[in-house]
C-alpha positions as CSV (number, residue, x, y, z in Angstrom):
1,M,32.3,-168.1,49.0
2,K,28.7,-169.7,48.4
3,K,27.9,-166.9,45.9
4,I,31.5,-167.6,43.8
5,L,30.5,-171.3,43.8
6,T,26.9,-170.6,42.7
7,I,28.7,-168.5,40.1
8,L,31.3,-170.9,39.3
9,M,28.6,-174.2,39.1
10,I,26.3,-171.7,36.5
11,L,29.6,-171.1,34.2
12,M,30.3,-174.4,34.3
13,S,26.6,-175.8,33.3
14,A,26.7,-173.0,30.8
15,V,29.7,-174.1,29.6
16,I,28.4,-177.8,29.0
17,L,25.1,-176.4,27.3
18,L,27.2,-174.0,24.9
19,S,29.4,-176.4,23.8
20,S,26.5,-177.4,21.6
21,C,25.7,-174.0,20.2
22,K,28.9,-173.5,18.2
23,G,28.9,-173.1,14.1
24,E,30.6,-171.6,11.5
25,N,30.5,-167.5,11.0
26,G,26.8,-167.2,9.5
27,E,25.4,-170.2,10.6
28,V,21.9,-170.9,12.7
29,T,22.9,-173.5,15.2
30,T,19.6,-174.4,16.9
31,E,17.4,-176.9,19.0
32,A,14.2,-176.7,16.8
33,P,11.4,-175.6,18.3
34,G,8.7,-177.6,16.6
35,S,5.6,-177.1,14.1
36,S,2.6,-175.6,14.9
37,E,1.1,-178.8,15.7
38,V,1.8,-179.7,19.5
39,T,3.3,-183.0,20.6
40,E,3.9,-184.1,24.1
41,P,6.8,-182.5,25.3
42,A,9.7,-184.3,26.8
43,A,9.9,-184.9,30.9
44,D,12.8,-182.4,31.1
45,D,11.1,-179.5,29.3
46,L,10.5,-176.3,30.9
47,A,6.7,-175.5,31.2
48,I,6.5,-171.7,31.0
49,I,3.2,-171.2,30.0
50,T,0.5,-174.3,30.8
51,G,-2.7,-174.3,31.4
52,G,-2.8,-170.3,31.1
53,T,-0.7,-169.9,34.2
54,T,3.0,-169.1,34.8
55,E,5.2,-168.6,37.2
56,Y,7.7,-166.9,35.3
57,K,8.5,-163.1,35.1
58,L,10.8,-161.1,32.4
59,I,13.9,-159.6,33.6
60,R,15.5,-157.1,31.9
61,P,18.2,-154.5,32.6
62,E,17.6,-151.8,34.9
63,S,18.9,-149.3,32.3
64,A,17.5,-149.9,29.1
65,S,17.7,-148.1,25.6
66,T,14.5,-147.3,24.0
67,S,15.1,-150.0,21.1
68,L,15.7,-152.5,24.0
69,T,12.2,-151.5,26.1
70,N,10.6,-151.6,22.9
71,A,11.4,-155.2,22.2
72,F,10.6,-156.0,25.7
73,V,7.3,-154.8,25.8
74,A,6.7,-156.1,22.4
75,L,7.7,-159.4,23.9
76,R,5.6,-159.0,26.9
77,N,2.7,-158.0,25.0
78,T,2.8,-160.6,22.3
79,I,3.2,-163.5,25.3
80,N,0.4,-161.9,27.5
81,D,-1.9,-161.7,24.3
82,K,-1.4,-165.7,22.8
83,Y,-1.4,-166.7,26.0
84,G,-4.5,-165.1,28.0
85,V,-2.1,-164.6,30.8
86,K,-0.3,-161.6,33.0
87,I,3.5,-161.9,32.6
88,D,5.2,-159.3,34.7
89,L,8.3,-157.5,33.5
90,K,10.6,-156.4,36.1
91,D,14.2,-155.5,36.2
92,D,16.9,-156.9,37.4
93,F,17.5,-155.3,40.2
94,V,17.7,-157.3,43.7
95,M,17.8,-156.3,47.2
96,P,20.8,-156.7,49.1
97,G,20.8,-160.1,51.0
98,A,17.8,-161.3,48.4
99,Q,18.0,-164.1,46.0
100,P,16.5,-163.4,42.1
101,A,13.3,-165.3,41.3
102,E,13.8,-169.0,40.6
103,Y,12.0,-168.9,37.6
104,E,12.8,-166.3,35.1
105,I,12.9,-165.4,31.7
106,I,16.2,-163.0,31.3
107,I,16.6,-160.6,28.3
108,G,20.0,-158.9,27.4
109,H,22.6,-157.7,29.7
110,T,21.2,-158.2,32.8
111,E,23.2,-158.4,36.3
112,R,22.5,-162.0,36.7
113,E,25.2,-164.4,36.6
114,E,23.4,-166.3,33.6
115,S,23.4,-163.5,31.3
116,A,27.0,-163.6,31.8
117,A,27.4,-167.4,31.3
118,A,24.9,-167.1,28.1
119,I,27.0,-164.6,25.9
120,S,30.1,-166.1,27.0
121,D,30.9,-168.6,23.8
122,I,29.1,-166.2,21.4
123,G,30.3,-163.3,19.2
124,Y,29.3,-159.5,19.6
125,N,26.6,-159.6,16.7
126,D,25.2,-163.2,17.7
127,S,22.0,-163.9,19.2
128,I,21.3,-166.7,21.7
129,I,17.9,-168.4,22.7
130,T,19.3,-170.9,25.7
131,V,18.3,-172.2,28.8
132,I,20.7,-172.5,32.0
133,G,18.9,-174.5,35.1
134,K,15.1,-173.3,34.8
135,K,15.8,-170.0,33.2
136,L,15.4,-168.8,29.9
137,I,17.9,-166.5,28.4
138,I,17.3,-164.4,25.1
139,S,20.4,-162.4,24.6
140,G,23.1,-161.3,22.3
141,G,26.3,-159.9,21.9
142,N,25.0,-156.4,21.7
143,E,22.0,-154.2,22.0
144,E,21.0,-155.0,18.3
145,A,21.7,-159.0,19.2
146,V,19.4,-158.9,21.8
147,V,16.5,-157.2,19.9
148,R,16.9,-159.7,17.0
149,A,16.4,-162.7,19.6
150,V,13.3,-161.1,20.5
151,E,12.1,-161.2,17.3
152,I,13.6,-164.9,16.7
153,F,11.8,-166.2,19.7
154,I,8.5,-164.5,19.0
155,E,8.6,-165.9,15.7
156,K,9.4,-169.4,16.3
157,Y,8.7,-170.4,19.8
158,L,5.9,-169.1,20.7
159,I,3.6,-171.7,19.2
160,G,0.9,-173.6,20.4
161,S,-1.8,-174.0,22.9
162,E,1.3,-173.6,25.6
163,L,4.8,-172.3,25.9
164,K,7.2,-175.1,26.6
165,V,11.1,-175.4,25.6
166,S,13.8,-177.8,26.1
167,S,16.0,-177.8,29.1
168,T,18.8,-178.3,26.4
169,L,18.1,-175.7,24.0
170,C,20.5,-173.5,22.8
171,D,19.6,-171.4,19.3
172,V,22.3,-169.9,18.4
173,T,22.6,-167.1,15.2
174,R,26.2,-166.5,14.2
175,A,27.4,-163.5,12.1
176,E,30.2,-163.3,9.9
177,Y,33.7,-161.6,11.2
178,P,36.0,-160.8,9.1
179,K,38.3,-159.3,11.2
180,A,38.3,-162.5,13.9
181,N,41.9,-162.8,13.6
182,L,43.0,-159.2,14.3
183,T,46.1,-159.1,16.5
184,I,48.6,-156.6,18.1
185,S,51.9,-156.9,18.2
186,G,50.7,-160.9,18.3
187,V,48.1,-160.4,20.8
188,P,44.6,-161.0,19.9
189,I,42.3,-158.2,19.9
190,S,39.9,-160.2,21.9
191,D,42.8,-159.7,25.2
192,Y,42.1,-156.3,25.4
193,V,40.3,-154.2,27.8
194,I,38.7,-150.9,27.1
195,V,39.5,-148.3,29.5
196,Y,38.3,-144.9,29.7
197,G,38.7,-141.7,31.7
198,S,35.9,-139.1,33.1
199,N,33.6,-138.3,30.5
200,Y,34.6,-140.7,27.8
201,S,32.3,-143.8,28.9
202,S,30.2,-143.5,25.8
203,M,33.5,-143.0,23.6
204,A,34.6,-146.3,25.0
205,K,31.3,-148.0,24.0
206,E,31.2,-146.8,20.8
207,V,35.0,-148.2,20.2
208,A,33.9,-151.5,21.3
209,H,30.8,-151.8,19.1
210,R,33.1,-150.5,16.0
211,L,35.4,-153.0,16.6
212,G,33.0,-155.5,17.9
213,K,31.0,-155.6,15.1
214,L,33.9,-156.7,13.1
215,T,36.0,-158.9,15.6
216,G,33.5,-160.6,17.3
217,T,34.9,-159.8,20.6
218,I,32.8,-158.7,23.3
219,F,35.4,-156.0,25.0
220,E,35.6,-155.5,28.6
221,V,34.7,-151.9,29.1
222,H,35.3,-150.1,32.7
223,S,36.3,-146.8,34.2
224,E,40.3,-145.8,34.9
225,K,39.6,-146.6,38.5
226,E,39.4,-150.5,37.9
227,E,42.6,-152.5,38.3
228,V,45.4,-152.1,35.2
229,A,45.0,-154.7,33.0
230,E,47.7,-156.4,30.9
231,H,46.6,-155.0,27.7
232,E,44.5,-152.1,27.3
233,I,42.8,-149.1,24.9
234,S,42.9,-146.1,27.3
235,I,40.4,-143.4,26.1
236,G,41.0,-139.8,27.0
237,A,42.8,-138.2,29.7
238,S,43.3,-140.9,32.8
239,S,45.5,-141.8,35.3
240,R,46.8,-144.6,32.7
241,F,49.0,-141.9,30.4
242,T,50.7,-138.8,31.0
243,D,50.2,-136.5,28.0
244,K,52.8,-133.9,27.3
245,T,51.7,-133.1,23.7
246,N,51.2,-129.5,22.7
247,Y,48.1,-129.2,21.0
248,K,47.9,-126.3,18.7
249,S,44.8,-126.5,17.1
250,S,41.3,-127.7,19.0
251,D,40.7,-130.6,16.3
252,D,44.5,-132.0,16.9
253,F,44.9,-135.4,18.7
254,G,47.2,-138.6,19.0
255,I,47.8,-141.8,19.4
256,F,50.2,-143.5,21.6
257,T,51.4,-146.9,22.4
258,N,53.6,-148.3,25.5
259,A,55.5,-151.1,23.4
260,T,56.7,-152.7,26.5
261,G,53.1,-152.4,28.4
262,G,51.0,-153.4,25.3
263,H,48.8,-150.7,26.0
264,I,47.2,-147.9,23.5
265,F,46.7,-144.6,24.9
266,I,44.1,-142.1,22.7
267,N,44.1,-138.7,23.8
268,A,43.5,-134.8,22.6
269,A,42.9,-131.2,22.3
270,N,39.4,-131.7,23.5
271,K,36.9,-133.9,23.8
272,T,35.6,-133.8,20.8
273,A,39.2,-134.7,19.0
274,V,39.4,-138.0,21.4
275,S,36.3,-138.8,19.5
276,M,37.9,-138.3,16.3
277,A,41.1,-140.0,17.5
278,C,38.9,-143.0,18.6
279,A,37.7,-143.5,15.3
280,E,40.8,-143.2,13.5
281,L,42.1,-145.7,15.6
282,C,39.1,-148.2,14.5
283,D,39.6,-147.0,10.8
284,I,43.1,-148.1,11.0
285,L,42.1,-151.4,12.7
286,T,39.4,-152.7,10.3
287,D,39.3,-150.2,7.0
288,N,41.6,-153.0,5.1
289,D,42.5,-156.4,4.7
290,K,45.2,-156.6,7.3
291,S,45.0,-158.9,10.0
292,E,48.1,-158.2,11.8
293,F,49.3,-154.8,13.8
294,A,52.7,-154.0,15.4
295,L,51.6,-151.4,17.7
296,S,54.2,-148.7,16.3
297,D,51.7,-148.8,13.2
298,L,49.0,-147.9,15.6
299,E,50.9,-144.4,16.8
300,M,49.9,-141.1,15.1
301,K,49.7,-137.5,15.6
302,Y,47.2,-135.3,14.0
303,E,47.5,-131.3,13.4
304,L,44.9,-129.6,11.3
305,P,46.8,-128.8,8.1
306,A,46.1,-125.6,6.4
307,S,42.5,-125.4,4.5
308,R,43.9,-125.9,1.1
309,D,44.9,-129.4,1.8
310,Y,41.6,-131.0,2.2
311,V,40.2,-129.0,-0.3
312,N,42.3,-130.7,-2.7
313,D,42.3,-134.1,-0.8
314,I,38.6,-133.8,1.3
315,E,39.1,-137.4,2.8
316,S,42.4,-136.3,4.7
317,L,39.9,-134.2,7.3
318,P,39.3,-136.4,10.2
319,L,35.7,-135.5,11.5
320,H,34.2,-134.7,14.3
321,W,31.3,-136.9,14.1
322,A,32.9,-140.1,12.4
323,L,32.8,-142.4,15.8
324,D,29.2,-142.0,15.7
325,F,28.3,-142.9,12.0
326,K,29.8,-144.7,9.4
327,T,28.4,-143.8,5.7
328,P,27.3,-146.3,3.8
329,E,29.1,-146.5,0.8
330,W,26.3,-145.9,-1.5
331,M,25.5,-142.6,0.1
332,L,28.6,-141.3,-0.9
333,D,28.5,-142.3,-4.6
334,Y,27.3,-139.2,-7.2
335,D,25.9,-141.2,-9.8
336,E,23.7,-142.7,-7.3
337,K,22.6,-139.0,-5.9
338,Y,22.0,-137.8,-10.0
339,A,19.8,-141.4,-10.0
340,A,18.0,-140.5,-7.2
341,S,17.2,-136.9,-8.1
342,M,15.7,-138.1,-11.1
343,N,13.7,-140.6,-9.5
344,P,10.8,-138.3,-8.4
345,S,9.1,-141.5,-6.0
346,G,12.4,-142.8,-4.8
347,R,14.3,-142.7,-1.7
348,L,14.2,-139.3,0.9
349,M,16.9,-137.2,-0.4
350,S,19.1,-134.4,2.3
351,C,19.9,-131.0,1.6
352,A,22.4,-129.5,5.0
353,H,21.5,-125.9,5.4
354,R,24.8,-124.2,5.0
355,G,26.4,-127.5,5.2
356,D,27.0,-129.1,8.6
357,M,26.3,-126.6,10.8
358,V,25.7,-128.9,13.9
359,Y,29.4,-130.0,14.0
360,Y,31.5,-127.0,12.2
361,P,30.6,-123.4,11.2
362,E,28.0,-122.5,8.8
363,N,28.9,-122.1,5.4
364,S,32.1,-123.4,6.4
365,I,34.6,-125.5,4.0
366,E,34.7,-127.7,6.6
367,G,31.2,-128.0,7.1
368,I,30.4,-128.6,3.4
369,I,33.2,-131.3,3.3
370,S,31.3,-133.0,6.5
371,A,28.0,-133.0,4.6
372,I,29.7,-134.6,1.9
373,M,31.9,-137.3,4.3
374,M,27.7,-137.8,5.6
375,G,26.3,-139.4,2.8
376,C,24.5,-135.6,2.2
377,D,22.9,-134.9,-1.2
378,M,22.9,-131.4,-1.1
379,V,24.6,-128.4,0.4
380,E,22.6,-125.2,0.5
381,I,25.3,-122.1,0.7
382,D,25.1,-118.4,0.8
383,P,27.5,-116.7,-1.7
384,R,28.5,-113.0,-1.0
385,L,31.1,-110.6,-2.9
386,T,33.8,-108.9,-0.8
387,K,35.0,-105.4,-1.4
388,D,37.6,-106.9,-3.7
389,G,35.1,-108.6,-6.1
390,V,35.8,-112.5,-4.6
391,F,32.5,-114.8,-3.8
392,I,32.6,-115.9,-0.4
393,L,30.5,-117.8,1.5
394,L,28.9,-115.7,4.5
395,H,24.9,-115.9,5.3
396,D,24.8,-112.2,7.0
397,A,25.7,-108.8,5.2
398,T,27.8,-108.3,8.7
399,L,30.3,-110.3,10.1
400,T,29.1,-110.0,13.6
401,R,27.5,-113.3,14.3
402,T,29.6,-116.1,12.6
403,T,32.9,-114.2,13.0
404,N,35.7,-112.5,15.5
405,V,35.4,-109.4,14.1
406,E,34.6,-107.0,17.1
407,E,37.9,-107.8,18.6
408,M,39.5,-107.4,15.7
409,A,38.3,-104.8,13.2
410,G,40.0,-101.6,13.1
411,K,43.8,-103.4,14.1
412,N,46.5,-104.0,12.2
413,G,45.2,-102.1,9.4
414,L,41.9,-104.1,9.2
415,P,39.2,-102.3,8.4
416,S,36.7,-100.6,11.2
417,S,33.2,-101.5,9.7
418,Y,31.6,-104.9,10.2
419,S,30.2,-105.1,6.8
420,V,31.5,-107.7,4.4
421,A,31.3,-105.5,1.4
422,D,33.9,-103.3,3.4
423,W,36.6,-105.8,3.8
424,T,38.6,-107.6,0.9
425,Y,39.6,-111.6,0.8
426,E,42.6,-110.8,2.4
427,Q,41.5,-109.2,5.2
428,L,38.9,-111.8,6.1
429,M,41.4,-114.3,6.0
430,Q,42.5,-112.7,9.6
431,L,39.3,-113.4,10.7
432,N,38.2,-116.9,12.3
433,L,34.5,-119.0,12.0
434,K,32.4,-119.3,15.1
435,T,31.4,-122.6,15.5
436,G,27.6,-123.4,14.6
437,T,25.2,-120.6,13.9
438,G,27.7,-118.4,15.9
439,G,26.5,-115.6,18.7
440,S,28.0,-114.0,21.5
441,S,28.7,-117.2,23.5
442,A,30.1,-119.3,20.3
443,I,33.5,-120.8,20.5
444,L,35.9,-119.5,18.1
445,T,37.0,-122.2,16.0
446,P,40.5,-122.3,13.6
447,Y,38.3,-122.3,10.8
448,K,38.7,-119.3,8.1
449,I,35.7,-118.0,5.4
450,P,35.8,-120.2,2.1
451,T,35.7,-118.9,-1.5
452,L,32.8,-119.8,-3.3
453,E,35.1,-121.5,-5.8
454,E,36.8,-123.7,-2.7
455,A,32.7,-124.8,-2.4
456,I,32.5,-125.7,-5.6
457,K,35.8,-127.6,-6.2
458,V,35.1,-129.8,-3.2
459,C,31.4,-130.1,-4.1
460,A,32.5,-131.4,-7.8
461,N,30.9,-134.6,-8.7
462,R,30.0,-135.3,-5.3
463,I,27.2,-133.2,-4.0
464,F,24.5,-131.1,-5.6
465,I,24.6,-127.2,-4.8
466,R,21.5,-125.0,-4.4
467,L,23.1,-121.4,-4.1
468,D,20.8,-118.6,-2.1
469,V,19.9,-115.6,-3.3
470,K,22.4,-112.9,-1.7
471,G,22.6,-109.3,-3.2
472,P,23.5,-105.7,-1.8
473,D,21.5,-104.7,0.6
474,G,17.9,-103.0,-0.9
475,S,18.4,-105.3,-4.1
476,D,16.3,-108.6,-4.8
477,L,19.4,-109.4,-7.1
478,P,21.9,-111.6,-6.8
479,F,25.8,-111.1,-6.3
480,W,26.4,-113.7,-9.1
481,D,25.9,-114.1,-12.2
482,F,25.3,-117.8,-13.4
483,E,26.6,-117.1,-16.7
484,R,29.5,-115.0,-15.9
485,D,30.2,-116.5,-12.4
486,I,28.8,-119.7,-12.1
487,W,29.4,-121.8,-15.3
488,P,32.7,-121.1,-15.6
489,L,33.4,-122.9,-12.5
490,M,31.0,-125.7,-13.6
491,E,33.4,-126.1,-16.5
492,K,36.9,-126.0,-14.7
493,Y,35.8,-128.6,-12.1
494,K,34.0,-130.5,-14.8
495,S,31.2,-130.9,-12.9
496,Y,28.3,-130.4,-15.0
497,S,25.2,-131.3,-13.3
498,N,25.5,-130.2,-9.6
499,I,24.5,-126.9,-9.7
500,I,20.6,-126.9,-8.9
501,Y,18.5,-124.4,-11.2
502,T,16.0,-123.0,-8.9
503,W,13.9,-120.5,-8.5
504,H,12.7,-118.3,-5.5
505,S,9.6,-115.7,-5.9
506,W,12.2,-113.2,-5.8
507,F,14.8,-114.8,-8.1
508,K,15.1,-112.4,-11.4
509,S,19.0,-113.1,-12.4
510,N,18.4,-116.2,-14.7
511,S,15.5,-117.1,-17.2
512,Y,14.2,-120.0,-18.1
513,K,15.4,-120.1,-21.6
514,L,18.7,-119.7,-19.6
515,T,18.1,-122.6,-17.8
516,D,17.1,-124.5,-20.9
517,T,20.7,-123.4,-22.6
518,Y,22.8,-124.6,-19.9
519,R,21.6,-127.8,-19.1
520,E,21.7,-128.6,-23.0
521,K,25.5,-127.6,-22.8
522,A,25.7,-130.1,-19.6
523,L,23.8,-132.7,-21.2
524,A,26.3,-132.4,-24.2
525,L,29.8,-132.3,-22.1
526,S,28.6,-134.8,-19.4
527,G,25.3,-136.9,-20.4
528,K,23.9,-134.9,-16.8
529,A,22.0,-132.1,-16.0
530,G,21.6,-130.3,-12.9
531,I,17.7,-130.6,-12.0
532,V,14.9,-128.2,-11.6
533,F,13.3,-126.6,-8.4
534,I,10.3,-124.5,-9.9
535,G,9.2,-122.1,-7.2
536,D,5.5,-123.4,-5.9
537,Q,3.1,-121.0,-7.9
538,N,0.3,-122.3,-5.3
539,T,-1.6,-124.0,-7.9
540,L,-1.3,-127.1,-9.6
541,A,-2.5,-125.2,-12.9
542,N,0.0,-122.8,-12.6
543,N,2.9,-125.4,-11.8
544,N,1.9,-128.1,-14.4
545,K,1.9,-125.0,-17.1
546,I,5.4,-124.1,-16.2
547,I,6.7,-127.8,-16.4
548,R,4.9,-128.5,-19.9
549,A,6.6,-125.4,-21.0
550,H,10.0,-126.7,-20.5
551,D,12.1,-130.4,-21.1
552,F,13.0,-130.2,-17.6
553,N,13.4,-133.4,-15.3
554,P,11.7,-130.8,-12.6
555,G,11.4,-130.6,-9.3
556,I,9.2,-128.1,-7.0
557,R,10.3,-125.8,-4.4
558,L,7.3,-125.2,-1.7
559,F,7.5,-121.7,-0.7
560,V,7.4,-123.0,3.6
561,N,9.3,-122.7,6.0
562,F,8.5,-125.5,8.9
563,A,10.0,-123.3,11.7
564,D,6.8,-121.0,10.8
565,V,4.2,-122.9,10.7
566,N,2.3,-125.8,12.1
567,Y,3.8,-128.8,9.9
568,K,0.6,-130.6,10.6
569,T,-1.7,-128.2,9.4
570,Y,0.1,-127.1,6.6
571,L,0.4,-131.1,5.5
572,K,-3.4,-131.1,5.9
573,D,-4.1,-127.8,4.1
574,N,-2.0,-129.1,1.3
575,K,-2.7,-132.8,0.9
576,T,-4.3,-132.6,-2.3
577,K,-1.5,-130.6,-3.7
578,L,1.2,-133.1,-2.4
579,D,-0.9,-136.1,-3.3
580,A,-0.2,-134.9,-6.6
581,Y,3.0,-134.1,-6.9
582,K,3.9,-138.0,-5.5
583,T,5.6,-140.0,-8.1
584,K,5.6,-136.8,-10.7
585,L,8.0,-134.8,-8.8
586,R,10.5,-134.2,-6.4
587,T,9.1,-132.1,-4.1
588,Y,11.6,-129.6,-2.0
589,A,10.9,-128.1,1.4
590,D,12.9,-126.1,4.1
591,V,12.1,-128.3,7.1
592,H,15.0,-126.9,9.3
593,N,12.9,-127.1,12.4
594,G,14.9,-127.1,15.7
595,N,12.3,-128.1,18.0
596,N,10.7,-130.5,15.2
597,E,13.5,-132.1,13.7
598,S,13.8,-135.5,14.6
599,K,13.4,-139.1,12.5
600,E,9.5,-139.5,13.3
601,F,9.2,-136.1,11.8
602,Y,11.1,-136.6,8.7
603,A,9.1,-140.0,8.5
604,E,6.0,-138.0,8.6
605,L,7.2,-135.6,5.7
606,Y,8.0,-138.0,3.7
607,D,5.0,-139.9,4.0
608,A,3.1,-136.7,2.9
609,G,5.0,-136.2,-0.1
610,I,7.9,-134.2,0.9
611,N,10.9,-136.4,-0.5
612,Y,13.5,-133.6,-0.6
613,M,14.5,-131.8,2.4
614,L,16.6,-128.8,3.8
615,V,17.9,-129.5,7.6
616,N,19.9,-128.7,10.1
617,K,20.7,-131.5,11.8
618,A,22.0,-133.2,8.6
619,L,23.4,-136.3,10.1
620,L,20.4,-137.1,11.7
621,L,19.0,-137.4,8.9
622,C,21.6,-139.2,6.8
623,T,21.0,-141.8,10.0
624,Y,17.6,-142.3,9.1
625,I,18.1,-142.2,5.3
626,A,20.6,-144.9,6.1
627,D,18.5,-146.8,8.4
628,N,15.5,-146.9,6.3
629,F,16.5,-146.4,2.2
630,E,18.6,-148.3,-0.4
631,A,20.6,-147.1,-3.1
632,T,18.8,-146.2,-6.3
633,P,19.4,-148.3,-9.3
634,K,21.9,-146.4,-11.6
635,N,20.9,-146.5,-15.5
């Protein structure tokens, strides 16, 4: 009873204090921290650090993300360096029966009652710096907002020779919420609780994040073991809902409602499809100007259609990663990609190795669409020729690694051979692709081997294509001929600039003269022509000779695979050459190294001058680009 009364008292005092913090969207309502000139503080100010000493401790959540931990440490180090103290950084754990310390700087969403009280009247993207009792609270509606609050506190309040703040301090930075008035069957979205079944907690938090950013709601998120609320969004199989749907494909999902109970239920064929359904619900609620929905507006059942349907309309394919990343509009703009490719010193550009092969099978049309929709600038794909002369996409000369050929060969009139060259296109359509890069342990998918024409169709005026060399065994020539097989498809789909002209050391099918000819045709027809990747001829003199001989907007393709070399050694040994390319050429390299691929890895290569990267982890690179670069201005 005593604890309950204490909590109520804290909340009541917080309401009184926070009532003075209210502001309009985007408005900063603040108790001014003063200037660099030290003034005599009021008697009721909190003296946090005076005379080089402090009784205060920094309190953080016991479980914190890397970004939050970095913010905590930065605050502690800044305080210690500025005031010559050693302020402790502790987590919010308190032994049973014990009481928290009296003097605390509480950062983020801790177990302290003051944490909940501080954010009780702010929105999801809002930041707050306030005082409750003798405690200073630095927080926000979500982790990003907490980090901003820490940055604001360092900039605005760590001034003068002592750290003192008013006991009535309430500094709130408010964001804009275009969906602040969102209702479902007349119920404000803020009345909903997000509930998750076993193994779905991360999805529930992401739904809360996606909806919170636009509505301002700080959702209550808890497991199905908690008491049933009046209005719920229930995610995944749980005791809340019995799903009798017969899902035919691993990509199928459903959004169901209970009109009388005011509940929304999300379930699917598997965990990945549940994530897709969560993204679909968020998009329905937020990707339009509507603010009022009926529960029935949200109901849907999705079944994976035939691939020709999403080849004709790529946006009709829900994507496996859609809940995790919202692609900025500029990253989907082909004109921006073209402008970026013509700017040698511009932003980092991405190439998805065999399409998106993290979430989909390599060289699948679904993986290519996924790469387009996450904002990749280029896909690298592998054309091969079937027995009956159809160009399909497959890396290997055999079907064993990437398909279920071993269980299908020799049955129902199918070839007993595992070689692609022994199968017709129609026969290949009896096979299914395996997840990712395939292999004996890979799961079979509902996806089929695509044709080169399907790939060019979905990529037309959306993304660049690099065609890798695949030829008959023992040949260093590709199956395809540019004039006979590629240019007609470019004409058919009126996409004259997205095929990359590239040379390997063994690439003999095209001549520089042919490239000159078709770039001129492309420029005449569309005003754009594909970028040229000249194979790195090892010396600057050789490369410059080739570049000067042709009217190209060139790039250099480095003959290095960072899966095979120590990249730090390579960057050091080739620094002179890479520096010479900066601001002059797009420098492209194969950097698809599963062990090294990270945002830090990408940053180091970009700083060294490699500004076009072929990667396996396409979504990771796209998120890095979205976070660190801006759209290239278009002419």
